[in-house]
N, C-alpha and C positions, 0 to 999 in steps of 0.2 A: 504493500500500500504506500501511496505517496506520503511524505512527511506532513504533519499538520501545520508546521510553521514555515513561513516563507521569509527570506531575507530580501528586503527591498532597499536599494541604495538610491538616494535622491540627491542629484547634483543641481546646484543653483548657480546663477551668474556670479554670486559672491564667491563660490568655490573657484570659478574660472579666474576671477580677479586675484584671489589669494595664491593660486598655484602657478599660473603662467608667469614666468620670469623669476621664479623662486627655486632655489636648489637645482638649477640646471634643467627645469621643466619648461620647454618652449613649444614643443610640437603638440598637435591635437588640442583638446580642450581641458581634460581633467583626468586625474588619477583616482579611480573609484575606490581604491584602498584607503583614501584619505577624506572621503565624504561621509556624511551622516547615514548610518544604516539602521533600519527598523526591522524588528522581529515581529511579524504579523501572523495572526491565525489565518489559516487558509480560507475559512468561511467568512472572514471580515469583508464587508462590502467596500467597494471603492470609495463611496461617499464617506463611510466611517474612517477610512484611512486618511482622506482629505482633512477630516476634522482633527485627526491626530497631528497632521502636518500644520494645521492652523495653530494648535497649542504649542508646537515645537518652534515654529518660525514666526508666529504672529501674523500670518497672511490669511485673510478671510477665505473661506471655502469658495465663495463666488468669484474671487480674484485668482484662483488657482487654475492652471491648465497643465496637464501632465503629458509629456512626450515620451515615446518609446525610442530607445537607442538601437542602432543596427551596425553590425560590423561589415564594412565594405570589402570588395574584392581586393583592394590595395592595402588591406589590413588596418585602415583607420577606423575609428569608432566615433560615430556622430549621431545626434538626434535625427530621426528619420520622419516621424509623423506624430500628430496628436492622437490621443486616445479618442476613438469615436464615441458618439453618444450611446451606442449599443454597448461598447466596452465599459463605459462609465457605470452601467447598471450591473455589471458582473461582479462576482466576488473575486477576491484576490486569488483564490485557488483555481478558479476557472480562467482567470486572466493569464496565469502563467503556471506551468508545471514545475518550474524550478525557480531559482533566485532571479530577481528582476532589477534592471537598472532603469531609472527614470530621470527626466529633466523637468524641473519645476519652473514653468514660465509664469511670471506675475502679470496678470492682465491689468491694463489701464482703462480709464473711462472711455478712451477713444474706441471707435469701431474695431472689432477684431477682424483681421484679414481672413478671407474665405479660402483657406488652403485646399479645401475639397475640390474647388474648381480647377486646381492645378495651375492657376495664373499668378499666385503669390508664393514667395519663398522666404524662409527664415535664414538669414546669413549671420555669421558671427564675425566680429571685427577685432583685429589686433593692430596695435600701433607700434611701429619700430622707430626708436630714437637713435639715429646714427651717431649723434654726438656723444651720448652716454653709453652707446652700444647696449641698449636695453630694449626688450620687447614686452609689452603688457597688453592685457585684455581691456578693451574699452566699451564693449557692449554688443548688442545684437540689433538687427534691422530687418524689417519686412520690406521686400522689394517686389515690384511687378515684373514678371518674367519678360514682358515686352518692352520694358523701359531700358534706357541706356545707363551704363555705369556712370557717365558724366552727371546724371541727374541726382546722384546721391552725394556728390562732392561737397556741397554746402553742409550737409549734416555731418559728414566725416570731419570736416574742418572744425565744426562746433564741438564734437566729441573730443577732439584732440587739443582744443584751445588755440587753433591757428587763426590768423587773420583771414579775412574773406577772400583775399586774392592769392593766398599761398598756393604755389604749385605743388601738387602731390602725385605720387605714383602708386598704382594699385597692383597687387600680386595675389594670385590664388595659391594658397597652401594646399597641395594635392596629397602628398604622401612623404614619408620619411624613412621607410624601410623597404628594401635594403638600401635604396638610394634616395636622396632628397629630390623631390620634384616641387618646384615653386615657380610658376609661370607668370609673366607679366600680363596684365589685363589691358586690352585696348578700350579706353573709356568711351569710344564711339560705337562699340558693339553693344547689342542688347544682351541681357543676361542669358536668354535662351540660346542665342547664337554662340555665346562663349561657353555654353553648357555649364552654367553656374546655377545651382538650385539649392533647395533646403538642406541644411547641414554643412554647406560649404563654408570655408573660412577665407576671409579677405584680409590680407595684411597690407597696411599702407604706411607711407612715410613721406617726408619732404623730398622734393626733387633733389637727385644726387649729383648736382653739378656745382662746383668742381668735386671730383671724386678722390683726388690724390691726397687730401688732407685727412681722410678717414681710413681707419683700418678695414672696416667692412661697410662700404658706402651703401650697399643694397641689402635689403632683408634677405634676398636669396643667398648672397655671400655670407651673411651672418648665420643662416641655417646650415650651410655647408660647414662653416667653422664649428658650430655646436655638434653637428653630426660626427665630424672628424674627431673631436675631443672625446665623444662617447666611445667611438670605435677604438681610439687609443687606450682609453680606460679599460675596455673589455680585453684588449690585447695584453695590457699590463697585468690584469687579473689572471688571465690564462697563463702567462709566463710565470707569475708568482706561484701558482698552483703546481706548475711543472717543476719549479725549483724545490718546493717542499717534497715532491716525490723523489727527486734526485738525491736530496739529503738523506733519505731513508735507505738509500742503496749503499752497497759496499764502496770503499774508496776507489778500488780499481775500476768499477763500473762508472763511478763519477768522473774519473779522469778520462776514460774513453768517451763518455758523453760530451765532456768539455772539448776534447779534441775534435770530435765529429761536428759539434756546433760551430767551432772556429772555422772548420773546413767549409761548412755550408754557408756561413756568412761570407767567406772569401768568394765562393762560387756565385753567391747572390750578387755581391758587389760587381763582379765581372759581368754577370748577366745584365744588370742594370746599366752598366757602362756601354755594353754592346747594343742594347736596345736604344739608348740615347743616340748612339751613332747612326743606327739604322733609321731613326726618325728624321735625320737630316735629308731633305729632299734633293739636295744638289749632288749627293754622292752616294755610292753604294758600297757597303763594307763587304769585301771578299776576303775570306780567310785563306791563309797559305798553309797547305798541308805538306808533310814530308812523305817520301815513298814508304817509309815504315808505317805511317798512319794508314795509308791505303792498303798496304799488305795486311795489317792487322784487321782492317774492316772487311776484307774480302777473303780471309784465310789464304793469303798469298796468291790472290787472283785464281782461286780454284774454279774448276768448271761447274761446281755446284752453285757458285755465286754468279756465274755468267748468265745474263738474261738475253743477250742478243749481240749480233755482229753485223755491221753495215759498212758501207763505204766511208762512213764518218769515223769508224773505229769500233772497238769492243766496249760493251756496256756491262757493268757488274752491279749487283745489288749488295749493299753493305750497311754497316751501322757505325756511325761516328758520333761520339759524345751522346750516346743513347738515342740517336735519331736515325731513322731509316733514310738512306740517300741512294742516289744513282751515281755511279762513278764511270766516266767515259774516258777511255784511253784513246786520244785522237790518233788518226792514222798518219798525220804529219804535223810537224811543228808549225808550218805555215797556217794550216787549218786551225790549230789550237790558238795561235796568236790572234787570228782574225775573229774567231768566235768570242774570245775573252774581251777583245776591244769593243765588240758590239754590245755584249752583255754589261760591260762597265758603264755604258753611256746612260743608263737609267733603267728603272723598273717599270713594268706594266703588268696589270693583272693577267693578261693573256700571253705573256712571254715567260718561259720557264725561269724559275728563280735559281740563280747560281749561288751556291753556298760557299764554295772556295775552289782553289786550283792547286795543282802540284806542277810547278814549272819544270822540275827535274824530269818528270815522267810524261809531260805534255798531257796532263789529265785534268778534267773538269769534274767538280762535284756538284750535282744538282739536287734539288728537292726530289723526293721519291713520288712518282705519279702512278698510283696503284691501278688505275683503270685502263692502262694500255693506250694504244694510239687510235686515232679516229678510223683508220682503215679497218682495223680489227673489229671495231664496234659496228661498222656498217655491214660487214659480212658475218657478224655474230660469231666470231671465232671463239672456240672453246665453250660453245653454247651460251655465250653472254646474251643478256636480253637485248632485243632490238632497240634502236634509238627511235623514240616517238617523234612525230612531226614538230611538236613544240620545241623539243630539245635540238632538233636539226636546224630549225630556224634560228635558235639561239646561237648555235655554233657558227652559222653564217654571219650573224651579227658580230660575234666576238672576233672572228677572223678579219672581218671588214674593219672593225674598230682598231685592231692591232696593226693592220696595214696603214691606216691613216696615221697612227702614231709613228711608225717607221718612216713613212714617206714625208712627214712634215718636220723631220729633224733638221736642225740648223747647225752649221751652214750647208752641209751636204745631206741630201736625202739618203736613207738606207733602203736598199733593195734586197729582199731575201733571196730571190732567184731560184729557189727549190721548194716552192710551196706545194706540198702534197699531203694527203691525209695521213701518210705514215710519219710525217714530221709534225703532226698536231697531236698532242697527247691530252688525256683527260685526267684531271686531278680528283682527289677524294670528294670534292664538292661538285663534281661533274662540270667543272669549268675548263674551257679549252686553253691549252698552253702550247705555244709555238717554240720549237727548238731547232737545233742543227743549223746554225748560221755559219757562213763562210765558204761553203762549197762552191757558191757561184763565182767567187774570185778565182778559184782553181780552174773553172770552166774557161776563163778568159786568158789563161796562159797560152802563149803561142804553141801551136801544134798539139794542144790537149784535146781530149775527147771526153765528154762527161761519162763517168762510170755508171754502170747499170742503166744504159741508155734506154733499153726496152721499157723499163718501169717508169722512167722519167718522161719519155717522149709524149704521152698524151697530155701532160701538164706543161710542156715547154712551149714558150712563145715561138711561133713559126719564124718570125723575123730574126730572132736570136740565132736560129740555125743557119740563116743566110748571111747575117751581118756580123754576128759575134758580139752584139751589143745588148746589154741588159739594162732596161729602164723600169720605171715605176709601172708602166703599162704591161711589162712582162709579168709582174705579180698579179695584175688585174686579169690577165688571160688565165693564169693558174686558178685564181679565185672563181672564175666563171666555170671551169671544169669541175671544181669542187662543189659548186652550187648544183650543177646538173647531176653530179654523182650522188649527192645527198638526196636530191629530189626523186631520183629514179632507182637508185641502188644498183644501176647497171655498170658494167665495166667501163672505164673512162675512154677507151679507144673508140673513136667514131661516135661518141655519145651525142655530140652536137648535131650531127646529121640526123640521127634518129629522133631527137627531140624536135628539130625543125620540121621534119616530115609529119610528126604527130600533131604539131600545132596547125599545119596546113590542112590536115584531114580532120581537125577537131576531135582528135582521139588521145589527147594528152592524158586523160584520166586512166587510160590503159597502161601507160608507162610508169605512173607514180608508184613508188614502192609501197606495196600493201602492208608490209610489216611496220610502217611508220604510223599506221592508224588512219583515221579519216582526215586527211590533209585538206583544209578548206580550198576549194578549187580556185577561187579568185586569187588567193595568196600563192598557190602553186603555179598558176599561170603567170603571175607577176615575176616569180623567181625564174621560171623558165625563160621568159623574155629577157630579163636582165642578164641571166647566165649566157644566153646566146649572143647578146650584144658584147659581152666581155670576151668571147672567144672568136671575135672577128679576126680574119687572117692578117689584116693590116692594122697597125696601131692607131692610125688617125681615125678609124671607125669605132674604136673602143670607147666606152663611156668614161667620164671623169669619176674617180672613186668617191669624192665627197658629194658633188652636186647631183650625180645621177644614181650611182649604186647605193650609197648610204641613205639617200633620200627615200629609196624604195625599201631598204632593209630595216631602217631604224624603227618605223612604226610597228613592224612585226615583232621586234624583240624588246621594245621599251614601253609599249602601250597595250599589252594584252589584258584581258580580264584578270582581276587579282586571283580568282580561283584557279586559273590555268597557268599562272606564272610558275615556271619550273623551279625557281630558286626557293619557293615557299615549301618545297618538299625537302626533307632531310636527305643527305647523300646516302646514308643507309641508317635505318632506324636506330635511334639511341646512341649514335656514334659521333655525330658531327652537327654543328650549327648550320642553318641555311646560308648559302654563299652570300646572299644580299645583306646579311648581318655584319659582314666584314668590311672594314674601310679599305678601299682600293689602294690607298697610300701606305697605311700601316700594316695591312693584312691582319688586323686584330678585330675582334667583335667591338662594335661601336658602343660608346656610352652616351654621346650627345650628337646624333646624326644631323647634319645640315646638308641641304640640297643646293648645289651651286648652279650657275647659269648654264653649264653644259648638260644639265639634266641628271648628273650622277650625284650620289649621296656619299659624303665623307664624314669622318670624325671631325668635330668642330676644331679641336686643337690643331689637327694636321692640315686642314684646308686653310685655316687662318694663317698658320705658319707659312704655307705655300704662297699665299697672297702677300703677306708681310715682307717676304723676301723679294718682292718686286715682280713675281711671275704674273703675266697676264694671259697665259695659255692654260688649257685644260690639262690636268695631270693624266687624264685618260686618253684623249685624242690628240693632244698637243696643238689643237686649234685655238684661235683667239677666243677669249671669253667675251660675250657681248656686254657683260657688266660684272661687277664684283659683289652682287647681292647674294646673301646666304639666307635660306629659308629653313626653319626648323622642320624636320620630318617627324612629327609627333606620332603619327600612326606607326612608323617603323620603330621608333624608340619604345612605344608601348609593347609591340610584338617582341622586341629583344628582351625587355625586362621580364615579360611573362615567360619567355623561354628559359632565361637564366634562373628564374624562381623554380620552374619545374625541374631543372637540372639539379638544383640544390636539394630538392625534395627526394 
């Protein structure tokens, strides 16, 4: 049977005023362990309980209005709604099966807002004093959802004691665990548009200009400071508990633990230093390995670790510094030097990441790409699942974006010259990565003949075979063959003729690769046409990569319905975050994603550093940015935080 007594804790605005700003309590409204609690019989009527409140607090029953609290999805705890007239007639036992938390609103003679209509909301107000670095509770306010935030400014000034013309800034306190979220409010927006409603907290302050004379000029920066302090206190407490445990152990074990701790701190400091260097956008850190490092990683280059051999060299799988890597022994020092020089010039999300080199062995150490190359995925080698049409369109977009990056390099454009599916690899997040740079330079040596000519021929620019000259349009030709290959799944030799014939006979649908799923015909036809234009025999007839090809491809890969966006699917369940959660610059999960004018989203610190360094080009495409505006991607940030919360659970 349920217990006869119920514990009801009642919070008042006096509790908010006494607690907020005291003993490090700044977030949310109240600590219920410090409010008045009542032990009430389960059969006590709600009216009788109100009479007990009147005796305790001196508030007449007719001036009392009780609110229920609710825990939100973001773990905050706020008043959510008034008790209905039907609930007011119930006994305490029927009102709740367990203990209950309530907010006591004191009614005034003025008309009571009609919250049942859904047009009025109860907001709670906090005032931040940047000069005293203090935050305090100043009251509550009913607002009409269709009104604008600017309409409540006079009342906010009155509550704070400001003069009538004082400029103030408004922020919404959203959440504080695991990360602080406090967003600026546009005073010209309505409350409904800003998604501000009952139970929400508005923090306001004087305008923060100039900001350089205050430690924490914004309430948001103050919240981050308080949150960091609490996190530090938790860490200190954890460390103190660990010290107590260590003191209970034998001296020998304590010495070993101290030595291990010192080693871990040393490794951490090295890691922090390397991360700091990697965040510099103007250079890429490439580690130098010894031959002994590579031999240890590959068991002396044993055949067991060998994963492939091409005209570029032999490739081995190994482990260096507890990280899986691919180690390529270049077939010549010229090829090695050329590829290193290209990869040193900058990073791009769709160019393979180089970890380090071994000059002595002419070896390159790459990130490990577990999903093989694009050619193997198209033909479903080793029974791998087929690439669906959305993913194929994404690959086309990624390759196009990568070529724009290479071709727009200054002062001299970079031409890959050997763009084939076997040179495009797929990483753990199903992102395309181009590798094997430098072979094109060897093609151009006098009297040379491209190795493995049979496999290369379908992708090679016909004019290169006659003139020996590689240009940006040579890469465009190869891209066209890849587009048609992904569209049809057919062997690349003579593929253009087959697709052109199918278009003339209106039978393209018969050529489209069925394993890719139901490819939208309009999109497939667009790709077929742009692919055919890329593989024109003469260069002057081929389209411009930016104004023609990218203009067709971009809408297919950047503006699909959210439900079909392939990056919203995990690379493999429970093992990796979606690729769009990662900053293209830092290659880390973003904490504060901002969308730049190029349409890509970056970590705020990284893209601001990029712009502050005087760069006016996109880190992704290397094209000029139309402006330097940065827009918060709040939907993406909410998705990232939800994912991280699930991972911790």
